[in-house]
Legacy VTK file of the C-alpha trace (Angstrom):
# vtk DataFile Version 3.0
C-alpha trace
ASCII
DATASET POLYDATA
POINTS 410 float
-3.676 17.397 23.455
-3.284 15.405 26.679
-0.644 16.364 29.252
1.418 13.149 28.782
1.691 13.886 25.050
2.979 17.435 25.697
5.621 16.086 28.076
6.646 13.429 25.568
7.063 15.993 22.792
9.309 18.146 25.007
11.442 15.125 25.816
11.603 14.306 22.119
13.230 17.629 21.299
15.872 17.112 23.994
16.820 13.608 22.916
16.861 13.847 19.104
20.605 14.486 18.890
21.486 11.407 20.958
19.947 8.699 18.812
21.312 9.254 15.295
23.379 6.073 15.239
20.895 3.790 17.008
17.744 4.097 14.932
15.489 1.123 14.242
13.052 1.323 11.351
9.931 -0.842 11.692
7.606 1.083 9.351
8.198 -0.479 5.941
4.495 -0.421 5.032
4.706 3.387 5.048
7.819 3.557 2.893
11.093 1.739 2.318
14.671 2.998 1.907
15.925 3.129 -1.659
18.111 0.106 -2.392
21.693 1.160 -3.315
21.412 -0.797 -6.583
18.247 1.136 -7.432
19.960 4.455 -6.759
22.921 3.425 -8.905
20.586 2.652 -11.826
18.872 6.042 -11.453
21.937 8.300 -11.292
22.819 8.331 -15.038
19.308 9.600 -15.812
19.754 12.480 -13.378
22.887 13.915 -15.021
24.239 12.166 -18.142
20.985 11.040 -19.784
18.797 13.900 -18.563
16.850 14.516 -21.779
13.074 14.772 -22.097
11.856 11.419 -23.494
9.397 13.294 -25.723
12.256 15.062 -27.518
13.442 13.740 -30.866
17.142 14.542 -30.466
19.787 12.199 -29.053
19.330 13.360 -25.457
15.642 12.552 -25.660
16.250 9.202 -27.303
18.655 8.163 -24.554
15.949 8.929 -22.022
13.191 7.151 -23.915
15.405 4.072 -24.220
15.564 3.928 -20.416
11.777 4.262 -20.214
11.220 1.526 -22.790
13.525 -0.882 -20.988
11.790 -0.125 -17.700
8.363 -0.659 -19.227
9.471 -4.041 -20.579
10.795 -5.012 -17.133
7.544 -4.097 -15.385
5.527 -5.894 -18.066
7.610 -9.047 -17.607
6.966 -8.971 -13.863
3.206 -8.460 -14.281
2.911 -10.948 -17.140
1.432 -8.442 -19.579
2.429 -6.517 -22.686
4.479 -3.314 -22.440
1.574 -1.359 -23.965
-0.536 -2.252 -20.930
1.858 -0.527 -18.489
1.065 3.109 -17.671
3.499 5.082 -15.506
1.955 7.448 -12.944
3.173 9.640 -10.079
2.321 6.888 -7.605
-0.360 4.440 -6.542
-2.743 7.203 -5.442
-2.879 8.534 -8.977
-3.050 4.994 -10.368
-6.029 4.161 -8.124
-7.809 7.367 -9.074
-7.181 6.829 -12.778
-8.490 3.264 -12.562
-11.701 4.167 -10.748
-12.544 7.562 -12.182
-11.212 6.660 -15.627
-13.435 3.595 -16.012
-16.504 5.493 -14.776
-15.745 8.364 -17.146
-15.544 5.955 -20.082
-18.802 4.202 -19.161
-21.881 4.759 -21.311
-24.250 3.981 -18.432
-26.210 6.844 -16.838
-25.105 5.891 -13.334
-22.589 3.048 -13.232
-22.208 0.935 -10.104
-18.942 0.274 -8.240
-18.207 -2.338 -5.582
-15.294 -1.884 -3.186
-14.486 -2.811 0.419
-14.657 -0.890 3.678
-10.908 -1.370 4.309
-9.499 0.052 1.083
-6.752 2.678 1.003
-8.083 6.268 1.067
-6.964 6.648 -2.560
-9.735 4.211 -3.500
-12.328 5.151 -0.882
-12.111 8.900 -1.447
-12.249 8.483 -5.228
-15.434 6.440 -4.844
-16.964 8.916 -2.385
-16.229 11.808 -4.743
-18.038 10.016 -7.572
-20.973 9.341 -5.252
-21.110 12.975 -4.144
-21.169 14.189 -7.733
-23.815 11.550 -8.594
-21.481 10.108 -11.228
-21.761 6.602 -9.781
-23.357 4.556 -7.024
-21.076 2.595 -4.729
-21.517 -0.403 -2.434
-18.940 -1.145 0.265
-18.319 -4.789 1.150
-17.954 -5.369 4.886
-15.106 -7.489 6.210
-14.854 -10.153 8.892
-13.402 -9.494 12.340
-10.154 -10.876 10.904
-10.141 -8.168 8.236
-10.968 -10.418 5.289
-13.332 -9.822 2.373
-15.681 -12.715 1.635
-16.060 -13.550 -2.055
-19.740 -14.389 -1.669
-20.411 -10.977 -0.136
-18.890 -9.327 -3.200
-20.976 -11.507 -5.494
-24.209 -10.567 -3.673
-23.714 -6.872 -4.435
-23.396 -7.231 -8.222
-26.126 -5.420 -10.177
-27.056 -5.006 -13.816
-25.251 -1.647 -13.896
-22.102 -2.827 -12.076
-19.053 -1.869 -14.149
-16.158 -1.997 -11.680
-15.029 -3.932 -8.611
-11.976 -2.704 -6.684
-10.587 -4.950 -3.933
-7.076 -4.440 -2.537
-4.648 -7.367 -2.692
-3.166 -6.732 0.778
-4.457 -4.362 3.426
-1.899 -1.715 4.302
-2.723 -1.581 8.032
-3.295 -5.156 9.187
-1.583 -6.979 6.325
-4.474 -9.310 5.499
-4.274 -10.944 2.070
-7.568 -10.611 0.233
-9.030 -13.297 -2.090
-8.371 -11.277 -5.232
-7.722 -14.268 -7.472
-10.962 -15.937 -6.351
-12.971 -12.783 -7.070
-11.335 -12.489 -10.483
-12.120 -16.084 -11.423
-15.776 -15.697 -10.430
-16.030 -12.454 -12.407
-14.765 -14.178 -15.526
-17.650 -16.656 -15.292
-20.203 -13.922 -14.552
-18.996 -11.772 -17.453
-19.725 -14.559 -19.918
-23.422 -14.193 -19.132
-23.589 -10.367 -19.123
-23.984 -7.750 -21.831
-21.931 -5.131 -19.981
-18.627 -6.416 -18.635
-17.567 -5.877 -15.012
-13.945 -4.747 -14.816
-11.758 -5.731 -11.874
-9.145 -3.512 -10.208
-6.772 -4.317 -7.362
-4.497 -2.040 -5.368
-1.441 -4.303 -5.097
0.888 -1.795 -3.427
1.630 -3.890 -0.336
1.734 -7.194 -2.231
4.493 -6.616 -4.781
7.387 -7.591 -2.484
5.911 -10.921 -1.409
3.068 -12.289 -3.554
2.380 -13.487 -7.089
1.309 -10.355 -8.973
0.967 -11.861 -12.439
-2.191 -10.254 -13.795
-3.291 -13.414 -15.593
-2.924 -15.376 -12.359
-5.023 -12.776 -10.543
-7.602 -12.392 -13.345
-7.587 -8.595 -13.011
-8.143 -5.863 -15.608
-6.397 -3.104 -13.672
-3.629 -3.186 -11.050
-1.894 -0.383 -9.137
1.596 -0.425 -7.632
4.066 2.058 -6.158
7.857 2.404 -6.229
8.572 3.529 -2.691
7.018 0.446 -1.088
9.499 -1.877 -2.834
12.840 -0.168 -2.089
12.408 2.139 -5.063
11.960 5.926 -5.271
8.940 7.961 -4.243
6.824 9.771 -6.821
6.467 6.881 -9.264
3.808 4.219 -9.735
2.176 2.013 -12.331
-1.332 1.298 -13.479
-1.691 -1.903 -15.462
-4.590 -1.567 -17.899
-5.638 -4.729 -19.698
-5.940 -4.190 -23.444
-9.545 -3.380 -24.340
-10.484 -1.959 -20.930
-12.503 1.240 -21.497
-10.767 4.036 -19.609
-10.313 7.760 -20.117
-7.772 10.223 -18.788
-8.731 12.300 -15.747
-5.953 14.848 -16.386
-5.285 17.152 -19.300
-2.086 18.146 -21.080
0.141 16.205 -23.452
-0.264 12.819 -25.082
2.149 10.811 -22.927
1.354 7.302 -21.714
-1.083 6.466 -24.501
-3.118 9.639 -23.813
-3.946 8.340 -20.324
-1.429 10.211 -18.197
-0.198 13.572 -19.559
3.027 15.093 -18.277
6.775 14.766 -18.769
7.886 11.312 -17.706
9.946 11.021 -14.510
12.694 9.016 -16.184
15.050 8.485 -13.187
12.161 7.282 -11.015
10.809 5.033 -13.788
14.230 3.425 -14.187
14.499 3.071 -10.400
11.082 1.427 -10.139
12.012 -1.105 -12.805
15.306 -1.883 -11.077
13.475 -2.434 -7.767
11.129 -4.865 -9.497
14.066 -6.665 -11.081
15.603 -7.112 -7.626
12.336 -8.640 -6.407
12.452 -11.121 -9.271
16.013 -12.073 -8.328
15.361 -12.356 -4.595
15.027 -15.792 -3.029
12.459 -17.134 -0.598
14.958 -17.173 2.269
14.697 -13.369 2.589
10.941 -13.544 3.121
11.349 -16.469 5.503
13.848 -14.441 7.528
11.375 -11.538 7.773
8.545 -13.879 8.794
10.773 -15.425 11.476
11.547 -11.969 12.884
7.855 -11.044 12.838
6.907 -14.231 14.669
9.648 -13.639 17.257
8.315 -10.121 17.741
4.769 -11.382 18.230
5.821 -14.095 20.657
7.845 -11.596 22.685
4.978 -9.131 22.944
2.485 -11.791 24.002
4.892 -13.154 26.618
6.029 -9.814 28.060
2.974 -7.563 27.867
-0.521 -8.366 29.226
-3.824 -7.111 27.801
-2.928 -7.006 24.112
-4.979 -7.928 21.053
-3.600 -9.004 17.662
-5.578 -7.413 14.830
-6.129 -9.315 11.599
-5.887 -12.895 10.426
-2.469 -14.413 11.204
-2.645 -17.040 8.461
-3.808 -14.966 5.488
-1.332 -12.218 6.285
1.866 -10.646 4.993
5.026 -12.060 6.617
6.277 -8.615 7.677
3.123 -7.177 9.263
2.017 -7.032 12.887
-0.893 -4.887 14.130
-1.555 -4.940 17.870
-3.844 -3.052 20.263
-2.620 -2.312 23.790
-5.286 -1.866 26.460
-5.356 1.439 28.396
-2.676 3.079 26.206
-2.918 5.494 23.268
-1.055 4.430 20.146
0.205 7.984 19.551
1.816 8.035 23.004
3.571 4.710 22.340
4.768 5.977 18.952
6.250 9.171 20.401
7.989 7.414 23.289
9.452 4.802 20.959
10.595 7.610 18.674
12.463 9.081 21.655
14.417 5.819 21.673
15.064 5.979 17.931
12.437 3.396 16.965
10.024 4.115 14.116
6.642 2.403 13.992
3.170 3.549 12.949
-0.292 3.789 14.425
-1.906 3.012 11.074
-1.735 4.210 7.494
0.785 7.014 6.968
-1.753 8.721 4.700
-4.164 9.094 7.621
-1.682 9.846 10.397
-2.663 13.519 10.484
-6.205 12.602 11.522
-7.429 12.196 15.087
-10.102 9.778 13.904
-9.570 6.077 14.679
-8.404 3.820 11.848
-11.264 3.131 9.435
-9.779 -0.335 8.847
-9.830 -1.319 12.515
-13.295 0.165 12.997
-14.547 -1.818 9.981
-13.200 -4.953 11.690
-15.358 -4.255 14.735
-12.772 -2.824 17.151
-13.885 -0.241 19.703
-12.614 3.352 19.571
-10.318 2.615 22.514
-8.872 -0.493 20.849
-8.340 1.328 17.568
-6.653 4.294 19.271
-4.395 1.919 21.199
-3.086 0.109 18.120
0.378 -0.073 16.580
1.382 -1.181 13.092
4.831 -2.781 13.025
6.163 -3.673 9.570
9.574 -5.227 9.040
11.896 -5.093 6.049
14.898 -6.846 4.573
17.387 -4.799 6.619
16.024 -5.653 10.053
17.853 -7.967 12.448
17.351 -10.199 15.504
19.252 -7.674 17.595
16.804 -4.931 16.621
13.832 -7.099 17.572
15.383 -7.830 20.984
16.001 -4.133 21.623
12.512 -3.202 20.470
10.868 -5.724 22.815
12.907 -4.479 25.760
12.026 -0.830 25.131
8.388 -1.512 24.261
7.886 -3.379 27.548
9.265 -0.375 29.432
7.208 2.147 27.434
3.903 0.317 27.938
4.610 0.013 31.667
5.297 3.742 31.979
2.245 4.794 29.995
-0.088 2.460 31.858
1.299 3.894 35.085
0.314 7.374 33.882
-3.189 6.308 32.821
-6.107 7.328 35.095
-7.419 4.462 37.205
LINES 1 411
410 0 1 2 3 4 5 6 7 8 9 10 11 12 13 14 15 16 17 18 19 20 21 22 23 24 25 26 27 28 29 30 31 32 33 34 35 36 37 38 39 40 41 42 43 44 45 46 47 48 49 50 51 52 53 54 55 56 57 58 59 60 61 62 63 64 65 66 67 68 69 70 71 72 73 74 75 76 77 78 79 80 81 82 83 84 85 86 87 88 89 90 91 92 93 94 95 96 97 98 99 100 101 102 103 104 105 106 107 108 109 110 111 112 113 114 115 116 117 118 119 120 121 122 123 124 125 126 127 128 129 130 131 132 133 134 135 136 137 138 139 140 141 142 143 144 145 146 147 148 149 150 151 152 153 154 155 156 157 158 159 160 161 162 163 164 165 166 167 168 169 170 171 172 173 174 175 176 177 178 179 180 181 182 183 184 185 186 187 188 189 190 191 192 193 194 195 196 197 198 199 200 201 202 203 204 205 206 207 208 209 210 211 212 213 214 215 216 217 218 219 220 221 222 223 224 225 226 227 228 229 230 231 232 233 234 235 236 237 238 239 240 241 242 243 244 245 246 247 248 249 250 251 252 253 254 255 256 257 258 259 260 261 262 263 264 265 266 267 268 269 270 271 272 273 274 275 276 277 278 279 280 281 282 283 284 285 286 287 288 289 290 291 292 293 294 295 296 297 298 299 300 301 302 303 304 305 306 307 308 309 310 311 312 313 314 315 316 317 318 319 320 321 322 323 324 325 326 327 328 329 330 331 332 333 334 335 336 337 338 339 340 341 342 343 344 345 346 347 348 349 350 351 352 353 354 355 356 357 358 359 360 361 362 363 364 365 366 367 368 369 370 371 372 373 374 375 376 377 378 379 380 381 382 383 384 385 386 387 388 389 390 391 392 393 394 395 396 397 398 399 400 401 402 403 404 405 406 407 408 409
């Protein structure tokens, strides 16, 4: 660990008690606070209606009624039938079930998977594990310098033994919106001329709050989402599985979730997830426009106040709440810690990879240097953020970058 980082950590311990009432949260891509309305919907299933939904008595039936209503709500949002909604412990499990489950159900000796180089580790590591065990062969689509997958590049990699394509809807680090619908439409045409169908999966975790996630609109066979990214609880997710998609369980136990996901259902979290989705359906466009306006103000302020910065990712095909920027001659971890001293939470990349000293695989796939990747910040806004918070952040960030660049070796 470098000397500046040690000093920063010591200062952090001294200042923690002085910033409780002045915190600013700009890390909504990592997780979101639970909406009070979501919590209110969950509470009855934590104490009054606490039964196991697999039980036949009244307590169990009260619980299963909550699950059924939640499943219907999720199905309405996705534009599918309730029987196509499978509850999981989160998107990581949903991604793994989609990828490993389809491969497990395949009758081919060595099925072929296509995915991208910027996927979430839940997808990439599942694919690598299958490769390592020689259960499947995998091709990884490269992305442009803007962090976008090209449809034609996906098409070029299709083989006779291709059974699954997995392309994320929105990248979790740079916020780029991928051409999922276009890939799905092309696959529908290709599948008409093939004996073995290619199934299409998308990790839509970062898209649910902002984009059209109707599965018919997207032309997908499988879709993953998570509760804690949409102001719902942690520990709950969904895998949409189109009827007729061959898939097998990768866990063993009971017969819950149509024999695809054994284990006692997390009823309070399921109800909370459904309530969060219902709130998304009721939200108006002005909320997203407000977040985009704050993001644009943030970007403008950084570009005006701080020299030698680089915006990572396409600014047009991008989520309205996401900003990923590299600062020359500064380490992202140092910026993060100094901002945390001031009560400001941001990220240097995916929260799932924050324990690693390796540079972001997403930024490296986009062609950034190690120095640029290590000097990057991910700033993601949410519905609770304000103009005042953006102003304060810009003021403190300007000071932090100045201090750190002053400490950097010439």
